[in-house]
C-alpha angles and dihedrals in degrees: 000000000000113000094243091054089061092075094052118115139170111289095026118129117236144173127209106225089202090058110032087163090070090073125205117345134197117220109239100181143340116212128165092337093313112120118197112203130177104216118198094232102026104038123217115358129176108213127199101234091205094061103032128054111205120203118230116228114214094177128040 
C-alpha cells in the first residue's frame, strides 16, 4: 500500500488524483489494502491501495 494510504481511516475525505472528475470522497473502510470510498460524483468505489495513492483532504 502507498505510504499516504496508511493514514486513511473511515470518515476521512479524499480525492483520487487519477480521476479528479469523481469529486470529493469519504473513506468508508480500509481492509487489507482495499479502500472503499464513496465519491460525490462516482458513487462507491473499492480501490487497491497498492496501485492508487489517494490524497487526503483536510479542508473542504
